[in-house]
PDB file of N, CA, C and O in Angstrom:
ATOM      1  N   UNK A   1      16.389 155.477-146.488  1.00  0.00           N
ATOM      2  CA  UNK A   1      15.033 154.967-146.756  1.00  0.00           C
ATOM      3  C   UNK A   1      14.908 154.465-148.212  1.00  0.00           C
ATOM      4  O   UNK A   1      13.936 153.764-148.492  1.00  0.00           O
ATOM      5  N   UNK A   2      15.766 154.752-149.104  1.00  0.00           N
ATOM      6  CA  UNK A   2      15.492 154.301-150.246  1.00  0.00           C
ATOM      7  C   UNK A   2      15.681 152.812-150.626  1.00  0.00           C
ATOM      8  O   UNK A   2      15.158 152.263-151.596  1.00  0.00           O
ATOM      9  N   UNK A   3      16.499 152.245-149.728  1.00  0.00           N
ATOM     10  CA  UNK A   3      16.609 150.704-149.534  1.00  0.00           C
ATOM     11  C   UNK A   3      15.666 150.027-148.832  1.00  0.00           C
ATOM     12  O   UNK A   3      15.783 148.822-148.609  1.00  0.00           O
ATOM     13  N   UNK A   4      14.571 150.794-148.390  1.00  0.00           N
ATOM     14  CA  UNK A   4      13.601 150.235-147.467  1.00  0.00           C
ATOM     15  C   UNK A   4      13.851 149.380-146.522  1.00  0.00           C
ATOM     16  O   UNK A   4      13.252 148.305-146.483  1.00  0.00           O
ATOM     17  N   UNK A   5      14.916 149.778-145.475  1.00  0.00           N
ATOM     18  CA  UNK A   5      15.186 149.051-144.283  1.00  0.00           C
ATOM     19  C   UNK A   5      15.251 150.088-143.424  1.00  0.00           C
ATOM     20  O   UNK A   5      15.264 151.278-143.736  1.00  0.00           O
ATOM     21  N   UNK A   6      15.301 149.535-142.116  1.00  0.00           N
ATOM     22  CA  UNK A   6      15.262 150.261-140.854  1.00  0.00           C
ATOM     23  C   UNK A   6      16.888 150.895-140.728  1.00  0.00           C
ATOM     24  O   UNK A   6      17.771 150.496-141.487  1.00  0.00           O
ATOM     25  N   UNK A   7      17.092 151.736-139.862  1.00  0.00           N
ATOM     26  CA  UNK A   7      18.409 152.225-139.513  1.00  0.00           C
ATOM     27  C   UNK A   7      18.377 152.842-138.141  1.00  0.00           C
ATOM     28  O   UNK A   7      17.400 153.283-137.537  1.00  0.00           O
ATOM     29  N   UNK A   8      19.766 152.781-137.728  1.00  0.00           N
ATOM     30  CA  UNK A   8      19.905 153.330-136.281  1.00  0.00           C
ATOM     31  C   UNK A   8      21.246 154.134-136.361  1.00  0.00           C
ATOM     32  O   UNK A   8      22.283 153.651-136.818  1.00  0.00           O
ATOM     33  N   UNK A   9      21.123 155.452-135.855  1.00  0.00           N
ATOM     34  CA  UNK A   9      22.187 156.215-135.887  1.00  0.00           C
ATOM     35  C   UNK A   9      22.364 156.792-134.470  1.00  0.00           C
ATOM     36  O   UNK A   9      21.418 157.222-133.810  1.00  0.00           O
ATOM     37  N   UNK A  10      23.661 156.769-134.043  1.00  0.00           N
ATOM     38  CA  UNK A  10      24.116 157.195-132.544  1.00  0.00           C
ATOM     39  C   UNK A  10      25.162 158.238-132.843  1.00  0.00           C
ATOM     40  O   UNK A  10      26.355 157.994-132.668  1.00  0.00           O
ATOM     41  N   UNK A  11      24.703 159.461-133.318  1.00  0.00           N
ATOM     42  CA  UNK A  11      25.793 160.502-133.303  1.00  0.00           C
ATOM     43  C   UNK A  11      25.034 161.849-133.228  1.00  0.00           C
ATOM     44  O   UNK A  11      23.883 161.839-133.665  1.00  0.00           O
ATOM     45  N   UNK A  12      25.491 162.921-132.767  1.00  0.00           N
ATOM     46  CA  UNK A  12      24.973 164.167-132.630  1.00  0.00           C
ATOM     47  C   UNK A  12      24.807 164.841-133.833  1.00  0.00           C
ATOM     48  O   UNK A  12      25.791 165.103-134.525  1.00  0.00           O
ATOM     49  N   UNK A  13      23.559 165.187-134.203  1.00  0.00           N
ATOM     50  CA  UNK A  13      23.141 165.829-135.658  1.00  0.00           C
ATOM     51  C   UNK A  13      21.859 166.567-135.481  1.00  0.00           C
ATOM     52  O   UNK A  13      21.180 166.546-134.455  1.00  0.00           O
ATOM     53  N   UNK A  14      21.618 167.153-136.461  1.00  0.00           N
ATOM     54  CA  UNK A  14      20.264 167.803-136.636  1.00  0.00           C
ATOM     55  C   UNK A  14      19.386 167.046-137.501  1.00  0.00           C
ATOM     56  O   UNK A  14      19.770 166.639-138.597  1.00  0.00           O
ATOM     57  N   UNK A  15      18.128 166.826-137.015  1.00  0.00           N
ATOM     58  CA  UNK A  15      17.280 166.238-138.076  1.00  0.00           C
ATOM     59  C   UNK A  15      16.010 167.091-138.316  1.00  0.00           C
ATOM     60  O   UNK A  15      15.466 167.760-137.437  1.00  0.00           O
ATOM     61  N   UNK A  16      15.630 167.004-139.501  1.00  0.00           N
ATOM     62  CA  UNK A  16      14.368 167.765-139.884  1.00  0.00           C
ATOM     63  C   UNK A  16      13.106 166.752-140.026  1.00  0.00           C
ATOM     64  O   UNK A  16      13.022 165.959-140.964  1.00  0.00           O
ATOM     65  N   UNK A  17      12.209 166.852-139.079  1.00  0.00           N
ATOM     66  CA  UNK A  17      11.197 165.883-139.040  1.00  0.00           C
ATOM     67  C   UNK A  17       9.915 166.557-139.738  1.00  0.00           C
ATOM     68  O   UNK A  17       9.054 165.854-140.268  1.00  0.00           O
ATOM     69  N   UNK A  18       9.841 167.905-139.709  1.00  0.00           N
ATOM     70  CA  UNK A  18       8.973 168.723-140.299  1.00  0.00           C
ATOM     71  C   UNK A  18       9.877 169.617-141.233  1.00  0.00           C
ATOM     72  O   UNK A  18      10.949 170.092-140.857  1.00  0.00           O
ATOM     73  N   UNK A  19       9.292 169.812-142.594  1.00  0.00           N
ATOM     74  CA  UNK A  19      10.263 170.690-143.314  1.00  0.00           C
ATOM     75  C   UNK A  19      10.287 171.973-142.891  1.00  0.00           C
ATOM     76  O   UNK A  19       9.260 172.518-142.488  1.00  0.00           O
ATOM     77  N   UNK A  20      11.588 172.660-142.941  1.00  0.00           N
ATOM     78  CA  UNK A  20      11.840 173.786-142.352  1.00  0.00           C
ATOM     79  C   UNK A  20      12.112 173.968-140.937  1.00  0.00           C
ATOM     80  O   UNK A  20      12.189 175.123-140.518  1.00  0.00           O
ATOM     81  N   UNK A  21      12.283 172.902-140.070  1.00  0.00           N
ATOM     82  CA  UNK A  21      12.382 172.842-138.696  1.00  0.00           C
ATOM     83  C   UNK A  21      13.256 171.678-138.284  1.00  0.00           C
ATOM     84  O   UNK A  21      12.890 170.507-138.179  1.00  0.00           O
ATOM     85  N   UNK A  22      14.441 172.157-138.070  1.00  0.00           N
ATOM     86  CA  UNK A  22      15.331 171.228-137.679  1.00  0.00           C
ATOM     87  C   UNK A  22      15.466 171.179-136.022  1.00  0.00           C
ATOM     88  O   UNK A  22      15.464 172.215-135.357  1.00  0.00           O
ATOM     89  N   UNK A  23      15.590 169.770-135.393  1.00  0.00           N
ATOM     90  CA  UNK A  23      15.773 169.593-134.119  1.00  0.00           C
ATOM     91  C   UNK A  23      17.050 168.777-134.056  1.00  0.00           C
ATOM     92  O   UNK A  23      17.410 167.920-134.863  1.00  0.00           O
ATOM     93  N   UNK A  24      17.777 169.254-132.778  1.00  0.00           N
ATOM     94  CA  UNK A  24      19.142 168.599-132.456  1.00  0.00           C
ATOM     95  C   UNK A  24      18.555 167.282-131.836  1.00  0.00           C
ATOM     96  O   UNK A  24      17.585 167.183-131.085  1.00  0.00           O
ATOM     97  N   UNK A  25      19.431 166.218-132.362  1.00  0.00           N
ATOM     98  CA  UNK A  25      19.321 164.820-131.860  1.00  0.00           C
ATOM     99  C   UNK A  25      20.635 164.100-131.556  1.00  0.00           C
ATOM    100  O   UNK A  25      21.535 164.166-132.394  1.00  0.00           O
ATOM    101  N   UNK A  26      20.803 163.462-130.494  1.00  0.00           N
ATOM    102  CA  UNK A  26      22.007 162.643-130.281  1.00  0.00           C
ATOM    103  C   UNK A  26      21.817 161.177-130.874  1.00  0.00           C
ATOM    104  O   UNK A  26      22.788 160.438-131.038  1.00  0.00           O
ATOM    105  N   UNK A  27      20.544 160.803-131.180  1.00  0.00           N
ATOM    106  CA  UNK A  27      20.571 159.393-131.680  1.00  0.00           C
ATOM    107  C   UNK A  27      19.058 159.260-132.327  1.00  0.00           C
ATOM    108  O   UNK A  27      18.150 159.882-131.776  1.00  0.00           O
ATOM    109  N   UNK A  28      18.810 158.546-133.361  1.00  0.00           N
ATOM    110  CA  UNK A  28      17.679 158.337-133.852  1.00  0.00           C
ATOM    111  C   UNK A  28      17.367 156.834-134.785  1.00  0.00           C
ATOM    112  O   UNK A  28      18.211 156.464-135.600  1.00  0.00           O
ATOM    113  N   UNK A  29      16.471 156.281-134.633  1.00  0.00           N
ATOM    114  CA  UNK A  29      16.118 154.987-135.410  1.00  0.00           C
ATOM    115  C   UNK A  29      14.846 155.339-136.215  1.00  0.00           C
ATOM    116  O   UNK A  29      13.970 156.117-135.835  1.00  0.00           O
ATOM    117  N   UNK A  30      14.869 154.687-137.326  1.00  0.00           N
ATOM    118  CA  UNK A  30      13.760 155.107-138.528  1.00  0.00           C
ATOM    119  C   UNK A  30      13.549 153.834-139.113  1.00  0.00           C
ATOM    120  O   UNK A  30      14.442 153.097-139.531  1.00  0.00           O
ATOM    121  N   UNK A  31      12.165 153.573-139.127  1.00  0.00           N
ATOM    122  CA  UNK A  31      11.739 152.323-139.971  1.00  0.00           C
ATOM    123  C   UNK A  31      10.650 152.641-140.784  1.00  0.00           C
ATOM    124  O   UNK A  31       9.710 153.273-140.303  1.00  0.00           O
ATOM    125  N   UNK A  32      10.650 152.228-142.148  1.00  0.00           N
ATOM    126  CA  UNK A  32       9.813 152.462-143.032  1.00  0.00           C
ATOM    127  C   UNK A  32       8.551 151.765-142.991  1.00  0.00           C
ATOM    128  O   UNK A  32       8.576 150.591-142.622  1.00  0.00           O
ATOM    129  N   UNK A  33       7.400 152.316-143.325  1.00  0.00           N
ATOM    130  CA  UNK A  33       6.127 151.706-143.290  1.00  0.00           C
ATOM    131  C   UNK A  33       5.789 151.441-144.846  1.00  0.00           C
ATOM    132  O   UNK A  33       5.482 152.293-145.680  1.00  0.00           O
ATOM    133  N   UNK A  34       5.926 150.008-145.035  1.00  0.00           N
ATOM    134  CA  UNK A  34       5.759 149.479-146.559  1.00  0.00           C
ATOM    135  C   UNK A  34       4.523 148.715-146.655  1.00  0.00           C
ATOM    136  O   UNK A  34       4.405 147.606-146.134  1.00  0.00           O
ATOM    137  N   UNK A  35       3.593 149.296-147.320  1.00  0.00           N
ATOM    138  CA  UNK A  35       2.103 148.597-147.599  1.00  0.00           C
ATOM    139  C   UNK A  35       2.011 148.382-149.193  1.00  0.00           C
ATOM    140  O   UNK A  35       2.120 149.300-150.006  1.00  0.00           O
ATOM    141  N   UNK A  36       1.799 147.060-149.509  1.00  0.00           N
ATOM    142  CA  UNK A  36       1.653 146.873-150.834  1.00  0.00           C
ATOM    143  C   UNK A  36       2.764 147.049-151.654  1.00  0.00           C
ATOM    144  O   UNK A  36       2.575 147.359-152.830  1.00  0.00           O
ATOM    145  N   UNK A  37       3.916 146.898-151.214  1.00  0.00           N
ATOM    146  CA  UNK A  37       5.095 147.240-151.898  1.00  0.00           C
ATOM    147  C   UNK A  37       5.721 148.753-151.875  1.00  0.00           C
ATOM    148  O   UNK A  37       6.847 149.037-152.281  1.00  0.00           O
ATOM    149  N   UNK A  38       4.870 149.573-151.378  1.00  0.00           N
ATOM    150  CA  UNK A  38       5.185 150.977-151.459  1.00  0.00           C
ATOM    151  C   UNK A  38       5.394 151.650-150.191  1.00  0.00           C
ATOM    152  O   UNK A  38       4.542 151.560-149.306  1.00  0.00           O
ATOM    153  N   UNK A  39       6.380 152.266-150.044  1.00  0.00           N
ATOM    154  CA  UNK A  39       6.671 153.122-148.791  1.00  0.00           C
ATOM    155  C   UNK A  39       5.710 154.064-148.636  1.00  0.00           C
ATOM    156  O   UNK A  39       5.634 154.868-149.566  1.00  0.00           O
ATOM    157  N   UNK A  40       4.775 154.234-147.523  1.00  0.00           N
ATOM    158  CA  UNK A  40       3.773 155.146-147.191  1.00  0.00           C
ATOM    159  C   UNK A  40       4.132 155.903-146.086  1.00  0.00           C
ATOM    160  O   UNK A  40       3.353 156.836-145.895  1.00  0.00           O
ATOM    161  N   UNK A  41       4.989 155.826-145.343  1.00  0.00           N
ATOM    162  CA  UNK A  41       5.437 156.569-144.338  1.00  0.00           C
ATOM    163  C   UNK A  41       6.625 155.964-143.327  1.00  0.00           C
ATOM    164  O   UNK A  41       7.288 154.991-143.688  1.00  0.00           O
ATOM    165  N   UNK A  42       6.802 156.489-142.282  1.00  0.00           N
ATOM    166  CA  UNK A  42       7.798 155.780-141.289  1.00  0.00           C
ATOM    167  C   UNK A  42       7.695 156.154-139.979  1.00  0.00           C
ATOM    168  O   UNK A  42       7.222 157.254-139.692  1.00  0.00           O
ATOM    169  N   UNK A  43       8.142 155.247-138.994  1.00  0.00           N
ATOM    170  CA  UNK A  43       7.932 155.440-137.583  1.00  0.00           C
ATOM    171  C   UNK A  43       9.483 155.734-137.147  1.00  0.00           C
ATOM    172  O   UNK A  43      10.478 155.134-137.554  1.00  0.00           O
ATOM    173  N   UNK A  44       9.435 156.647-136.359  1.00  0.00           N
ATOM    174  CA  UNK A  44      10.871 157.336-136.006  1.00  0.00           C
ATOM    175  C   UNK A  44      10.745 157.505-134.326  1.00  0.00           C
ATOM    176  O   UNK A  44       9.748 157.930-133.743  1.00  0.00           O
ATOM    177  N   UNK A  45      11.875 157.110-133.764  1.00  0.00           N
ATOM    178  CA  UNK A  45      12.223 157.326-132.262  1.00  0.00           C
ATOM    179  C   UNK A  45      13.583 158.265-132.311  1.00  0.00           C
ATOM    180  O   UNK A  45      14.552 157.941-132.998  1.00  0.00           O
ATOM    181  N   UNK A  46      13.552 159.244-131.653  1.00  0.00           N
ATOM    182  CA  UNK A  46      14.756 159.955-131.604  1.00  0.00           C
ATOM    183  C   UNK A  46      15.009 160.269-130.125  1.00  0.00           C
ATOM    184  O   UNK A  46      14.156 160.054-129.264  1.00  0.00           O
ATOM    185  N   UNK A  47      16.107 160.740-129.890  1.00  0.00           N
ATOM    186  CA  UNK A  47      16.674 161.163-128.320  1.00  0.00           C
ATOM    187  C   UNK A  47      17.521 162.240-128.496  1.00  0.00           C
ATOM    188  O   UNK A  47      18.498 162.238-129.245  1.00  0.00           O
ATOM    189  N   UNK A  48      17.048 163.413-127.619  1.00  0.00           N
ATOM    190  CA  UNK A  48      17.991 164.553-127.560  1.00  0.00           C
ATOM    191  C   UNK A  48      19.158 164.164-126.804  1.00  0.00           C
ATOM    192  O   UNK A  48      20.226 164.628-127.203  1.00  0.00           O
ATOM    193  N   UNK A  49      19.174 163.395-125.777  1.00  0.00           N
ATOM    194  CA  UNK A  49      20.281 162.985-124.788  1.00  0.00           C
ATOM    195  C   UNK A  49      20.413 161.541-124.892  1.00  0.00           C
ATOM    196  O   UNK A  49      19.430 160.799-124.908  1.00  0.00           O
ATOM    197  N   UNK A  50      21.555 161.151-124.961  1.00  0.00           N
ATOM    198  CA  UNK A  50      21.816 159.621-124.669  1.00  0.00           C
ATOM    199  C   UNK A  50      21.583 158.834-126.085  1.00  0.00           C
ATOM    200  O   UNK A  50      21.348 159.363-127.171  1.00  0.00           O
ATOM    201  N   UNK A  51      21.684 157.695-125.852  1.00  0.00           N
ATOM    202  CA  UNK A  51      21.776 156.848-127.141  1.00  0.00           C
ATOM    203  C   UNK A  51      20.749 155.756-127.240  1.00  0.00           C
ATOM    204  O   UNK A  51      20.276 155.299-126.199  1.00  0.00           O
ATOM    205  N   UNK A  52      20.373 155.309-128.396  1.00  0.00           N
ATOM    206  CA  UNK A  52      19.411 154.321-128.608  1.00  0.00           C
ATOM    207  C   UNK A  52      19.995 153.057-128.937  1.00  0.00           C
ATOM    208  O   UNK A  52      21.122 153.057-129.433  1.00  0.00           O
ATOM    209  N   UNK A  53      19.365 151.928-128.724  1.00  0.00           N
ATOM    210  CA  UNK A  53      19.855 150.519-129.022  1.00  0.00           C
ATOM    211  C   UNK A  53      18.927 149.676-129.739  1.00  0.00           C
ATOM    212  O   UNK A  53      17.918 150.118-130.287  1.00  0.00           O
ATOM    213  N   UNK A  54      19.311 148.317-129.734  1.00  0.00           N
ATOM    214  CA  UNK A  54      18.527 147.236-130.371  1.00  0.00           C
ATOM    215  C   UNK A  54      17.239 147.305-130.041  1.00  0.00           C
ATOM    216  O   UNK A  54      16.413 147.179-130.945  1.00  0.00           O
ATOM    217  N   UNK A  55      16.775 147.530-128.609  1.00  0.00           N
ATOM    218  CA  UNK A  55      15.501 147.499-128.203  1.00  0.00           C
ATOM    219  C   UNK A  55      14.726 148.553-129.067  1.00  0.00           C
ATOM    220  O   UNK A  55      13.757 148.159-129.716  1.00  0.00           O
ATOM    221  N   UNK A  56      15.063 149.747-129.107  1.00  0.00           N
ATOM    222  CA  UNK A  56      14.415 150.862-129.775  1.00  0.00           C
ATOM    223  C   UNK A  56      14.238 150.611-131.352  1.00  0.00           C
ATOM    224  O   UNK A  56      13.242 150.915-132.008  1.00  0.00           O
ATOM    225  N   UNK A  57      15.328 150.038-131.793  1.00  0.00           N
ATOM    226  CA  UNK A  57      15.203 149.775-133.357  1.00  0.00           C
ATOM    227  C   UNK A  57      14.238 148.495-133.479  1.00  0.00           C
ATOM    228  O   UNK A  57      13.520 148.522-134.479  1.00  0.00           O
ATOM    229  N   UNK A  58      14.104 147.462-132.699  1.00  0.00           N
ATOM    230  CA  UNK A  58      13.167 146.550-132.744  1.00  0.00           C
ATOM    231  C   UNK A  58      11.772 147.097-132.763  1.00  0.00           C
ATOM    232  O   UNK A  58      10.968 146.728-133.619  1.00  0.00           O
ATOM    233  N   UNK A  59      11.420 148.116-131.681  1.00  0.00           N
ATOM    234  CA  UNK A  59      10.199 148.578-131.486  1.00  0.00           C
ATOM    235  C   UNK A  59       9.670 149.414-132.588  1.00  0.00           C
ATOM    236  O   UNK A  59       8.474 149.506-132.864  1.00  0.00           O
ATOM    237  N   UNK A  60      10.815 150.126-133.310  1.00  0.00           N
ATOM    238  CA  UNK A  60      10.409 150.814-134.577  1.00  0.00           C
ATOM    239  C   UNK A  60       9.979 149.808-135.659  1.00  0.00           C
ATOM    240  O   UNK A  60       8.914 149.922-136.265  1.00  0.00           O
ATOM    241  N   UNK A  61      10.891 148.786-135.874  1.00  0.00           N
ATOM    242  CA  UNK A  61      10.456 147.828-136.907  1.00  0.00           C
ATOM    243  C   UNK A  61       8.999 147.119-136.661  1.00  0.00           C
ATOM    244  O   UNK A  61       8.172 147.011-137.566  1.00  0.00           O
ATOM    245  N   UNK A  62       8.793 146.660-135.360  1.00  0.00           N
ATOM    246  CA  UNK A  62       7.479 146.127-134.959  1.00  0.00           C
ATOM    247  C   UNK A  62       6.475 146.996-135.213  1.00  0.00           C
ATOM    248  O   UNK A  62       5.503 146.542-135.816  1.00  0.00           O
ATOM    249  N   UNK A  63       6.472 148.400-134.827  1.00  0.00           N
ATOM    250  CA  UNK A  63       5.405 149.372-135.068  1.00  0.00           C
ATOM    251  C   UNK A  63       5.066 149.631-136.665  1.00  0.00           C
ATOM    252  O   UNK A  63       3.911 149.652-137.090  1.00  0.00           O
ATOM    253  N   UNK A  64       6.173 149.814-137.445  1.00  0.00           N
ATOM    254  CA  UNK A  64       6.062 149.912-138.731  1.00  0.00           C
ATOM    255  C   UNK A  64       5.379 148.702-139.382  1.00  0.00           C
ATOM    256  O   UNK A  64       4.480 148.841-140.212  1.00  0.00           O
ATOM    257  N   UNK A  65       5.816 147.566-138.995  1.00  0.00           N
ATOM    258  CA  UNK A  65       5.190 146.290-139.530  1.00  0.00           C
ATOM    259  C   UNK A  65       3.726 146.325-139.236  1.00  0.00           C
ATOM    260  O   UNK A  65       2.923 146.132-140.149  1.00  0.00           O
ATOM    261  N   UNK A  66       3.332 146.560-138.008  1.00  0.00           N
ATOM    262  CA  UNK A  66       2.013 146.555-137.530  1.00  0.00           C
ATOM    263  C   UNK A  66       1.168 147.554-138.301  1.00  0.00           C
ATOM    264  O   UNK A  66       0.016 147.264-138.621  1.00  0.00           O
ATOM    265  N   UNK A  67       1.734 148.762-138.614  1.00  0.00           N
ATOM    266  CA  UNK A  67       0.980 149.893-139.352  1.00  0.00           C
ATOM    267  C   UNK A  67       0.692 149.380-140.900  1.00  0.00           C
ATOM    268  O   UNK A  67      -0.367 149.505-141.514  1.00  0.00           O
ATOM    269  N   UNK A  68       1.784 148.835-141.316  1.00  0.00           N
ATOM    270  CA  UNK A  68       1.766 148.422-142.664  1.00  0.00           C
ATOM    271  C   UNK A  68       0.754 147.252-142.896  1.00  0.00           C
ATOM    272  O   UNK A  68       0.136 147.210-143.960  1.00  0.00           O
ATOM    273  N   UNK A  69       0.612 146.534-142.167  1.00  0.00           N
ATOM    274  CA  UNK A  69      -0.340 145.293-142.101  1.00  0.00           C
ATOM    275  C   UNK A  69      -1.763 145.897-142.036  1.00  0.00           C
ATOM    276  O   UNK A  69      -2.663 145.503-142.779  1.00  0.00           O
ATOM    277  N   UNK A  70      -1.933 146.922-141.065  1.00  0.00           N
ATOM    278  CA  UNK A  70      -3.294 147.549-140.999  1.00  0.00           C
ATOM    279  C   UNK A  70      -3.584 148.275-142.292  1.00  0.00           C
ATOM    280  O   UNK A  70      -4.747 148.157-142.676  1.00  0.00           O
ATOM    281  N   UNK A  71      -2.732 149.041-143.089  1.00  0.00           N
ATOM    282  CA  UNK A  71      -3.010 149.710-144.228  1.00  0.00           C
ATOM    283  C   UNK A  71      -3.281 148.809-145.405  1.00  0.00           C
ATOM    284  O   UNK A  71      -3.907 149.185-146.396  1.00  0.00           O
ATOM    285  N   UNK A  72      -2.777 147.596-145.249  1.00  0.00           N
ATOM    286  CA  UNK A  72      -3.170 146.586-146.441  1.00  0.00           C
ATOM    287  C   UNK A  72      -4.498 146.065-146.434  1.00  0.00           C
ATOM    288  O   UNK A  72      -5.011 145.657-147.476  1.00  0.00           O
ATOM    289  N   UNK A  73      -5.205 146.045-145.134  1.00  0.00           N
ATOM    290  CA  UNK A  73      -6.500 145.705-145.116  1.00  0.00           C
ATOM    291  C   UNK A  73      -7.574 146.460-145.461  1.00  0.00           C
ATOM    292  O   UNK A  73      -8.709 145.990-145.385  1.00  0.00           O
TER     293      UNK A  73
END
């Protein structure tokens, strides 16, 4: 997230969506919400079984872009 780009990971791992609570995930995609040049949050899709692809990554990018535009108004 430091480089402010979306990412797609397809490997079994544990992710911490809430501090102190790890969840097993086989894949996830994350996209930063950037408003006025500052990262203010993220949109995440994760799967406990199976993999994610370009469609899910594009959905995350679209949602993050929409939320960023709404926050700038």
